[in-house]
C-alpha positions as CSV (number, residue, x, y, z in Angstrom):
1,M,-0.1,0.0,-0.2
2,N,1.3,3.4,-0.8
3,L,0.0,6.6,-1.2
4,R,-1.3,6.9,-4.7
5,D,-3.1,3.6,-4.2
6,L,-4.7,6.3,-1.5
7,E,-5.5,8.8,-4.3
8,Y,-6.6,6.4,-7.0
9,I,-9.4,5.2,-4.3
10,I,-9.9,8.5,-3.2
11,K,-10.4,9.7,-7.0
12,L,-12.5,6.7,-7.5
13,S,-15.0,7.7,-4.5
14,E,-15.5,10.8,-5.8
15,T,-16.4,10.3,-9.0
16,G,-17.9,6.7,-9.3
17,H,-16.6,5.8,-12.5
18,F,-12.9,4.0,-13.5
19,G,-12.5,6.0,-16.8
20,R,-13.1,9.8,-14.9
21,A,-10.7,8.4,-11.7
22,A,-7.8,7.2,-13.7
23,E,-8.2,10.5,-16.1
24,E,-7.8,12.8,-12.8
25,C,-4.5,11.0,-11.2
26,N,-3.0,11.1,-15.1
27,V,-3.0,6.8,-15.4
28,S,-4.6,4.7,-17.7
29,Q,-8.4,3.2,-16.7
30,P,-6.4,-0.3,-17.1
31,A,-3.4,0.7,-14.6
32,L,-6.0,2.3,-11.6
33,S,-7.7,-0.4,-11.7
34,M,-5.1,-2.5,-11.2
35,Q,-4.4,-0.6,-8.2
36,I,-7.3,-0.7,-6.6
37,K,-7.8,-4.9,-7.0
38,K,-4.6,-4.9,-5.9
39,L,-4.8,-2.9,-2.5
40,E,-7.9,-4.2,-1.8
41,Q,-6.1,-8.1,-2.2
42,F,-4.0,-6.7,0.2
43,L,-6.6,-5.8,2.6
44,S,-8.2,-9.2,1.8
45,I,-11.5,-6.7,2.2
46,Q,-13.7,-5.3,-1.1
47,I,-13.7,-1.0,-0.8
48,F,-15.6,-0.9,-4.4
49,E,-18.7,-2.7,-4.9
50,R,-18.7,-2.7,-9.0
51,I,-22.8,-3.1,-10.4
52,N,-23.5,-2.6,-13.6
53,K,-20.5,-0.2,-15.5
54,K,-22.0,1.0,-11.0
55,V,-19.1,1.4,-8.6
56,L,-20.4,2.0,-4.9
57,L,-19.0,1.9,-1.9
58,T,-18.7,-0.7,0.8
59,P,-20.0,-0.6,4.5
60,I,-16.4,-0.5,5.4
61,G,-14.6,1.0,1.4
62,E,-16.6,4.4,3.6
63,T,-14.3,4.0,6.8
64,I,-11.5,3.4,4.3
65,I,-12.2,6.7,1.8
66,E,-12.6,9.1,5.2
67,Q,-8.8,7.6,7.1
68,A,-7.1,7.7,3.4
69,K,-7.9,10.9,2.8
70,R,-6.9,11.8,6.5
71,T,-3.2,10.4,6.1
72,L,-2.8,12.5,2.4
73,I,-3.5,15.6,4.9
74,E,-0.9,14.5,7.7
75,A,1.7,13.0,4.4
76,N,1.2,16.6,2.6
77,K,1.7,18.6,6.5
78,I,5.4,15.9,6.0
79,K,5.9,17.2,2.4
80,E,5.4,21.5,3.7
81,I,7.6,20.8,7.0
82,A,10.1,19.8,4.3
83,N,9.6,22.2,1.9
84,I,10.4,24.5,4.6
85,A,13.4,23.6,5.9
86,K,14.9,23.3,2.5
87,D,14.5,27.7,2.6
88,P,17.7,28.4,4.8
89,Y,15.8,31.8,5.8
90,S,12.5,30.0,7.0
91,G,12.5,29.3,10.5
92,R,12.5,31.6,14.3
93,L,14.5,34.4,14.3
94,R,16.2,35.7,17.1
95,I,17.9,38.5,18.4
Protein backbone atom coordinates (compact mmCIF):
# COMPACT_ATOMS: atom_id res chain seq x y z
CA MET A 1 0.00 0.00 0.00
CA ASN A 2 1.29 3.46 -0.86
CA LEU A 3 0.04 7.04 -1.01
CA ARG A 4 -0.70 6.76 -4.72
CA ASP A 5 -3.09 3.89 -4.03
CA LEU A 6 -4.90 6.07 -1.51
CA GLU A 7 -5.18 8.86 -4.07
CA TYR A 8 -6.68 6.39 -6.54
CA ILE A 9 -9.37 5.09 -4.20
CA ILE A 10 -10.29 8.60 -3.09
CA LYS A 11 -10.62 9.79 -6.68
CA LEU A 12 -12.69 6.73 -7.62
CA SER A 13 -14.98 7.32 -4.65
CA GLU A 14 -15.44 10.94 -5.76
CA THR A 15 -16.07 10.25 -9.43
CA GLY A 16 -17.79 6.87 -9.21
CA HIS A 17 -16.23 5.97 -12.56
CA PHE A 18 -12.96 4.18 -13.31
CA GLY A 19 -12.34 6.09 -16.55
CA ARG A 20 -12.85 9.54 -15.04
CA ALA A 21 -10.83 8.66 -11.94
CA ALA A 22 -7.98 7.42 -14.11
CA GLU A 23 -8.08 10.56 -16.24
CA GLU A 24 -7.95 12.81 -13.17
CA CYS A 25 -5.06 10.75 -11.74
CA ASN A 26 -3.21 10.90 -15.09
CA VAL A 27 -2.99 7.12 -15.47
CA SER A 28 -4.61 4.61 -17.76
CA GLN A 29 -7.88 3.06 -16.67
CA PRO A 30 -6.42 -0.47 -16.60
CA ALA A 31 -3.52 0.71 -14.40
CA LEU A 32 -5.86 2.39 -11.92
CA SER A 33 -8.18 -0.61 -11.88
CA MET A 34 -5.28 -3.01 -11.32
CA GLN A 35 -3.83 -0.96 -8.45
CA ILE A 36 -7.20 -0.75 -6.72
CA LYS A 37 -7.71 -4.48 -7.12
CA LYS A 38 -4.22 -5.11 -5.67
CA LEU A 39 -5.02 -2.88 -2.71
CA GLU A 40 -8.27 -4.72 -2.07
CA GLN A 41 -6.41 -8.03 -2.23
CA PHE A 42 -3.70 -6.73 0.10
CA LEU A 43 -6.33 -5.63 2.62
CA SER A 44 -8.46 -8.74 2.02
CA ILE A 45 -11.60 -6.64 1.75
CA GLN A 46 -13.73 -5.11 -0.96
CA ILE A 47 -13.64 -1.30 -0.96
CA PHE A 48 -15.91 -0.90 -3.97
CA GLU A 49 -18.91 -2.76 -5.32
CA ARG A 50 -18.90 -2.94 -9.09
CA ILE A 51 -22.48 -3.25 -10.33
CA ASN A 52 -23.37 -2.79 -14.02
CA LYS A 53 -20.83 -0.04 -14.72
CA LYS A 54 -21.61 1.59 -11.37
CA VAL A 55 -19.00 1.85 -8.66
CA LEU A 56 -20.30 2.10 -5.10
CA LEU A 57 -18.45 2.15 -1.80
CA THR A 58 -18.97 -0.75 0.54
CA PRO A 59 -19.64 0.14 4.19
CA ILE A 60 -16.01 -0.66 5.11
CA GLY A 61 -14.94 1.23 1.98
CA GLU A 62 -16.52 4.41 3.36
CA THR A 63 -14.45 4.07 6.52
CA ILE A 64 -11.29 3.38 4.55
CA ILE A 65 -11.85 6.41 2.29
CA GLU A 66 -12.22 8.71 5.30
CA GLN A 67 -8.99 7.37 6.80
CA ALA A 68 -7.22 7.64 3.43
CA LYS A 69 -8.19 11.31 3.23
CA ARG A 70 -6.78 11.96 6.71
CA THR A 71 -3.61 10.06 5.82
CA LEU A 72 -3.03 12.14 2.68
CA ILE A 73 -3.57 15.35 4.65
CA GLU A 74 -0.91 14.27 7.14
CA ALA A 75 1.45 13.20 4.35
CA ASN A 76 1.07 16.63 2.75
CA LYS A 77 1.96 18.23 6.08
CA ILE A 78 5.22 16.26 6.05
CA LYS A 79 5.97 17.57 2.56
CA GLU A 80 5.28 21.13 3.74
CA ILE A 81 7.64 20.71 6.70
CA ALA A 82 10.36 19.41 4.38
CA ASN A 83 9.85 22.30 1.95
CA ILE A 84 10.07 24.84 4.75
CA ALA A 85 13.28 23.21 6.01
CA LYS A 86 14.84 23.63 2.56
CA ASP A 87 14.46 27.41 2.79
CA PRO A 88 17.50 28.79 4.65
CA TYR A 89 15.51 31.88 5.66
CA SER A 90 12.62 29.99 7.21
CA GLY A 91 12.14 29.32 10.88
CA ARG A 92 12.35 31.48 13.97
CA LEU A 93 14.43 34.58 14.16
CA ARG A 94 16.11 35.12 17.52
CA ILE A 95 17.65 38.37 18.50
